[in-house]
C-alpha positions as CSV (number, residue, x, y, z in Angstrom):
1,M,155.6,62.6,161.1
2,T,157.5,59.5,160.1
3,N,155.5,58.6,157.0
4,F,154.7,61.3,154.4
5,D,151.3,60.1,153.3
6,S,149.0,61.4,150.6
7,L,147.0,63.6,153.0
8,E,150.0,65.6,154.1
9,A,151.2,65.9,150.4
10,G,147.7,67.1,149.5
11,M,147.7,69.7,152.3
12,L,151.2,70.9,151.2
13,F,150.1,71.0,147.6
14,T,147.1,73.2,148.5
15,A,149.2,75.5,150.6
16,L,151.7,76.0,147.8
17,I,148.9,76.7,145.3
18,V,147.4,79.3,147.6
19,L,150.9,80.9,148.0
20,C,151.3,80.9,144.3
21,C,148.0,82.8,143.8
22,Y,149.0,85.3,146.5
23,F,152.4,86.0,144.8
24,T,150.7,86.3,141.4
25,L,148.1,88.8,142.7
26,T,150.9,90.7,144.4
27,F,152.8,90.7,141.1
28,F,149.9,92.3,139.3
29,E,149.3,94.8,142.1
30,Y,152.9,96.1,142.0
31,L,153.0,95.9,138.2
32,R,150.5,98.8,138.2
33,K,152.6,100.7,140.7
34,D,155.9,100.2,138.8
35,D,157.9,98.9,141.8
36,E,160.5,96.8,140.0
37,R,162.0,95.2,143.1
38,I,158.8,93.8,144.4
39,I,157.6,92.8,140.9
40,K,160.8,90.6,140.6
41,Q,160.4,89.1,144.1
42,S,156.7,88.3,143.5
43,K,157.4,86.6,140.2
44,I,160.2,84.5,141.7
45,G,158.0,83.5,144.6
46,A,155.1,82.5,142.4
47,V,157.4,80.4,140.1
48,I,159.0,78.6,143.1
49,C,155.7,77.8,144.7
50,I,154.1,76.4,141.6
51,A,157.2,74.4,140.8
52,L,157.3,72.9,144.3
53,A,153.6,72.2,144.1
54,L,153.9,70.4,140.8
55,I,156.9,68.4,142.0
56,I,155.0,67.3,145.1
57,A,152.1,66.3,142.9
58,I,154.3,64.2,140.6
59,I,156.2,62.5,143.4
60,F,153.2,61.6,145.6
């Protein structure tokens, strides 16, 4: 992979959006169960994934 073209950027963007949705759903699941540690981890994971996806979309 010498050249990072738009197809690879699109695939990475899609994977990060899916991960963001997963972390968001996990956040809501554990919000009902009052598990503070996993709530915080899920929130951080969702924010990182959406931030990376948006940065990749802006750059490529």
